[in-house]
PADO-790977 format. One record per residue (C-alpha): residue number from 1; x negated, y, z negated. Coordinates in steps of 0.5 Angstrom, whole numbers, plus 500, padded with zeros to 3 digits. Each point is the difference from the previous one (the first is absolute). Layout:
BEGIN
{atom NUM,{X,Y,Z}}
...
// end
This chain:
BEGIN
{atom 1,{120,160,097}}
{atom 2,{502,507,504}}
{atom 3,{507,501,497}}
{atom 4,{502,502,508}}
{atom 5,{508,502,498}}
{atom 6,{497,505,495}}
{atom 7,{504,506,500}}
{atom 8,{498,508,500}}
{atom 9,{503,502,494}}
{atom 10,{499,506,503}}
{atom 11,{504,500,505}}
{atom 12,{502,492,500}}
{atom 13,{507,502,506}}
{atom 14,{498,497,506}}
{atom 15,{496,493,496}}
{atom 16,{506,500,495}}
{atom 17,{504,500,508}}
{atom 18,{495,495,502}}
{atom 19,{501,495,495}}
{atom 20,{507,501,501}}
{atom 21,{500,497,507}}
{atom 22,{494,495,499}}
{atom 23,{504,493,501}}
{atom 24,{502,503,508}}
{atom 25,{493,500,501}}
{atom 26,{498,493,498}}
{atom 27,{506,497,503}}
{atom 28,{497,503,507}}
{atom 29,{493,498,499}}
{atom 30,{504,492,497}}
{atom 31,{504,501,507}}
{atom 32,{494,501,504}}
{atom 33,{496,495,497}}
{atom 34,{506,495,500}}
{atom 35,{501,503,508}}
{atom 36,{493,498,502}}
{atom 37,{499,507,503}}
{atom 38,{492,500,497}}
{atom 39,{498,495,504}}
{atom 40,{505,501,507}}
{atom 41,{496,507,498}}
{atom 42,{493,497,499}}
{atom 43,{500,497,507}}
{atom 44,{500,506,504}}
{atom 45,{504,508,500}}
{atom 46,{507,499,502}}
{atom 47,{506,504,502}}
{atom 48,{507,500,495}}
{atom 49,{503,498,505}}
{atom 50,{496,493,501}}
{atom 51,{500,499,492}}
{atom 52,{506,500,500}}
{atom 53,{501,494,506}}
{atom 54,{494,496,496}}
{atom 55,{505,500,495}}
{atom 56,{506,499,501}}
{atom 57,{502,507,498}}
{atom 58,{505,506,501}}
{atom 59,{496,504,502}}
{atom 60,{501,508,498}}
{atom 61,{500,496,492}}
{atom 62,{493,496,502}}
{atom 63,{498,507,502}}
{atom 64,{502,505,494}}
{atom 65,{497,495,496}}
{atom 66,{493,500,504}}
{atom 67,{501,508,499}}
{atom 68,{499,499,492}}
{atom 69,{495,494,501}}
{atom 70,{495,506,504}}
{atom 71,{502,505,493}}
{atom 72,{499,495,496}}
{atom 73,{492,500,503}}
{atom 74,{501,493,502}}
{atom 75,{501,501,507}}
{atom 76,{497,504,506}}
{atom 77,{504,503,504}}
{atom 78,{499,505,507}}
{atom 79,{502,499,507}}
{atom 80,{506,497,499}}
{atom 81,{496,494,497}}
{atom 82,{499,497,493}}
{atom 83,{494,496,497}}
{atom 84,{498,499,493}}
{atom 85,{495,504,496}}
{atom 86,{494,498,497}}
{atom 87,{503,498,493}}
{atom 88,{506,496,504}}
{atom 89,{496,495,503}}
{atom 90,{495,498,496}}
{atom 91,{505,499,494}}
{atom 92,{506,498,504}}
{atom 93,{498,496,507}}
{atom 94,{501,493,497}}
{atom 95,{493,497,501}}
{atom 96,{495,506,497}}
{atom 97,{496,499,495}}
{atom 98,{504,504,494}}
{atom 99,{507,499,502}}
{atom 100,{505,502,497}}
{atom 101,{507,499,502}}
{atom 102,{501,492,497}}
{atom 103,{500,505,493}}
{atom 104,{504,505,504}}
{atom 105,{505,495,501}}
{atom 106,{500,497,493}}
{atom 107,{501,507,497}}
{atom 108,{507,501,506}}
{atom 109,{501,493,496}}
{atom 110,{502,504,493}}
{atom 111,{503,505,503}}
{atom 112,{507,497,497}}
{atom 113,{497,499,494}}
{atom 114,{500,508,499}}
{atom 115,{506,501,502}}
{atom 116,{504,502,494}}
{atom 117,{494,501,495}}
{atom 118,{503,505,495}}
{atom 119,{506,494,499}}
{atom 120,{494,495,499}}
{atom 121,{497,506,495}}
{atom 122,{506,501,495}}
{atom 123,{500,492,500}}
{atom 124,{492,498,500}}
{atom 125,{503,494,504}}
{atom 126,{497,498,508}}
{atom 127,{505,500,504}}
{atom 128,{503,493,503}}
{atom 129,{497,499,506}}
{atom 130,{505,498,506}}
{atom 131,{501,494,503}}
{atom 132,{498,501,507}}
{atom 133,{494,502,497}}
{atom 134,{498,494,496}}
{atom 135,{503,496,506}}
{atom 136,{493,504,504}}
{atom 137,{496,497,494}}
{atom 138,{494,496,503}}
{atom 139,{500,505,506}}
{atom 140,{500,505,495}}
{atom 141,{495,497,496}}
{atom 142,{494,499,506}}
{atom 143,{501,508,500}}
{atom 144,{499,501,494}}
{atom 145,{493,495,500}}
{atom 146,{499,504,507}}
{atom 147,{500,507,496}}
{atom 148,{497,497,494}}
{atom 149,{492,497,505}}
{atom 150,{501,507,503}}
{atom 151,{500,503,494}}
{atom 152,{495,496,497}}
{atom 153,{496,500,505}}
{atom 154,{498,507,501}}
{atom 155,{498,500,492}}
{atom 156,{496,494,500}}
{atom 157,{494,503,502}}
{atom 158,{501,506,494}}
{atom 159,{501,495,495}}
{atom 160,{495,495,502}}
{atom 161,{495,506,499}}
{atom 162,{503,502,493}}
{atom 163,{499,494,498}}
{atom 164,{494,498,502}}
{atom 165,{503,494,502}}
{atom 166,{493,497,502}}
{atom 167,{498,499,493}}
{atom 168,{506,494,499}}
{atom 169,{501,493,503}}
{atom 170,{506,497,497}}
{atom 171,{506,503,501}}
{atom 172,{508,500,498}}
{atom 173,{505,504,504}}
{atom 174,{507,500,496}}
{atom 175,{506,502,505}}
{atom 176,{495,499,507}}
{atom 177,{506,502,504}}
{atom 178,{497,501,507}}
{atom 179,{493,497,497}}
{atom 180,{497,506,502}}
{atom 181,{495,503,495}}
{atom 182,{497,493,497}}
{atom 183,{499,499,509}}
{atom 184,{496,506,500}}
{atom 185,{496,499,495}}
{atom 186,{499,493,502}}
{atom 187,{497,503,506}}
{atom 188,{497,505,496}}
{atom 189,{496,496,496}}
{atom 190,{497,494,502}}
{atom 191,{500,496,494}}
{atom 192,{507,502,498}}
{atom 193,{505,494,499}}
{atom 194,{506,502,497}}
{atom 195,{508,496,499}}
{atom 196,{506,504,502}}
{atom 197,{506,500,496}}
{atom 198,{508,501,503}}
{atom 199,{506,498,501}}
{atom 200,{500,495,505}}
{atom 201,{504,504,507}}
{atom 202,{495,505,498}}
{atom 203,{494,495,501}}
{atom 204,{502,498,507}}
{atom 205,{499,507,502}}
{atom 206,{493,499,496}}
{atom 207,{498,494,503}}
{atom 208,{501,503,507}}
{atom 209,{495,506,499}}
{atom 210,{496,495,496}}
{atom 211,{500,496,506}}
{atom 212,{496,505,503}}
{atom 213,{496,502,496}}
{atom 214,{491,499,500}}
{atom 215,{501,498,493}}
{atom 216,{505,496,501}}
{atom 217,{497,493,496}}
{atom 218,{498,505,494}}
{atom 219,{507,501,499}}
{atom 220,{506,496,497}}
{atom 221,{507,501,498}}
{atom 222,{505,497,496}}
{atom 223,{507,501,499}}
{atom 224,{501,503,493}}
{atom 225,{506,503,495}}
{atom 226,{496,504,496}}
{atom 227,{504,501,495}}
{atom 228,{503,492,500}}
{atom 229,{494,497,503}}
{atom 230,{493,499,497}}
{atom 231,{495,503,504}}
{atom 232,{495,497,503}}
{atom 233,{493,499,499}}
{atom 234,{497,504,495}}
{atom 235,{492,503,499}}
{atom 236,{502,505,506}}
{atom 237,{494,508,499}}
{atom 238,{507,503,504}}
{atom 239,{507,500,497}}
{atom 240,{503,505,507}}
{atom 241,{508,502,498}}
{atom 242,{502,505,506}}
{atom 243,{506,502,501}}
{atom 244,{503,495,495}}
{atom 245,{502,503,492}}
{atom 246,{506,505,503}}
{atom 247,{504,495,503}}
{atom 248,{500,497,491}}
{atom 249,{503,502,494}}
{atom 250,{494,502,495}}
{atom 251,{501,493,496}}
{atom 252,{499,497,506}}
{atom 253,{494,504,501}}
{atom 254,{496,498,493}}
{atom 255,{502,493,503}}
{atom 256,{497,501,507}}
{atom 257,{493,504,497}}
{atom 258,{500,494,494}}
{atom 259,{499,494,506}}
{atom 260,{497,504,503}}
{atom 261,{494,501,494}}
{atom 262,{500,493,498}}
{atom 263,{497,498,508}}
{atom 264,{496,506,499}}
{atom 265,{492,498,499}}
{atom 266,{497,503,493}}
{atom 267,{497,505,504}}
{atom 268,{506,500,506}}
{atom 269,{503,508,503}}
{atom 270,{507,500,500}}
{atom 271,{503,506,505}}
{atom 272,{507,502,500}}
{atom 273,{501,504,507}}
{atom 274,{507,503,501}}
{atom 275,{504,507,499}}
{atom 276,{498,502,494}}
{atom 277,{503,506,497}}
{atom 278,{497,506,495}}
{atom 279,{504,507,496}}
{atom 280,{505,503,505}}
{atom 281,{496,505,504}}
{atom 282,{493,496,502}}
{atom 283,{501,499,507}}
{atom 284,{502,493,500}}
{atom 285,{507,501,505}}
{atom 286,{499,494,503}}
{atom 287,{499,496,494}}
{atom 288,{507,503,497}}
{atom 289,{504,499,507}}
{atom 290,{498,493,499}}
{atom 291,{502,500,494}}
{atom 292,{507,502,502}}
{atom 293,{500,495,504}}
{atom 294,{499,495,496}}
{atom 295,{506,503,497}}
{atom 296,{504,500,506}}
{atom 297,{497,493,501}}
{atom 298,{500,496,496}}
{atom 299,{503,497,493}}
{atom 300,{495,501,495}}
{atom 301,{493,503,504}}
{atom 302,{497,505,498}}
{atom 303,{493,505,500}}
{atom 304,{496,500,495}}
{atom 305,{496,506,498}}
{atom 306,{493,499,498}}
{atom 307,{500,501,492}}
{atom 308,{506,493,500}}
{atom 309,{494,495,505}}
{atom 310,{493,502,497}}
{atom 311,{504,499,493}}
{atom 312,{502,493,502}}
{atom 313,{494,499,503}}
{atom 314,{497,502,493}}
{atom 315,{505,494,497}}
{atom 316,{497,496,503}}
{atom 317,{491,503,498}}
{atom 318,{499,502,506}}
{atom 319,{493,505,500}}
{atom 320,{499,506,504}}
{atom 321,{507,501,504}}
{atom 322,{500,505,506}}
{atom 323,{504,504,505}}
{atom 324,{499,500,506}}
{atom 325,{502,504,506}}
{atom 326,{503,497,506}}
{atom 327,{502,503,506}}
{atom 328,{508,500,502}}
{atom 329,{501,501,493}}
{atom 330,{499,494,497}}
{atom 331,{494,498,494}}
{atom 332,{497,495,497}}
{atom 333,{498,499,494}}
{atom 334,{495,497,497}}
{atom 335,{498,495,493}}
{atom 336,{495,496,498}}
{atom 337,{500,494,497}}
{atom 338,{494,502,497}}
{atom 339,{493,504,502}}
{atom 340,{498,498,505}}
{atom 341,{492,500,502}}
{atom 342,{502,500,507}}
{atom 343,{505,506,500}}
// end
């Protein structure tokens, strides 16, 4: 991953100031998405007064917000009117392929956990969520799963290509969330059947996506708490574990891997998809930031290093372990139960 915030060591003054002001930029983006500004302007260019009236908001304040969005390159301004830029139109207007608004919303939901980071670093303890946050859990879960769906949708093709998904027949998706990856894989491979396991609240949303899929007859869901319950089925030639291990302790990850390994076919492939750390300075800013997100937002979660994941898989007998970098800063760690002629 490119370190977009990397400091110019010869003259880093401007970059450091930009880092200090970064939270302001985030809040501007959050506000614009919450106010639905990009969807409003996608209907056509408009003056600030008309925009403020449509938002039922203070005219002067709206104008000032719009001007910042212009300077950020998200809006254009000419002849006293504002319009979306191509990037904003593509990624911040609902219904467009590649829509990122749900991911922005989820990032906004995490904001309060980052407030007072220094105290959490001192204590090593996550911040206790406020009662209002807990009361809104059903809504926030839906927003989280929507964000995960959008993120997965943007990565599913590259992951399918990296895994040569056409060579698999029987897939298990552990902690499937909205089910996006398994659905995409099954749609690309007409010979693939998929079993999706997760907690029931997550599966409610996964089933909504499955019913809309052309591969729905080949996809089943099973409620399963992976640490406590028996994993349904066996003989899977692909076990896929995406963005799951970072919420668990090391001992728990070992347990999950062992249970997954037990249901993997003799010549099967186990894939761990997550933010994977390496030595500092290796261009994994997204992973190291996500590692801090786990510190502030989970009781025991963290990101694991490629060495740790590789060591756990090797302890199970995995062979030809390899790491494949995926966009958005994540990686696949792929282990074979034994060498397979099809690979």
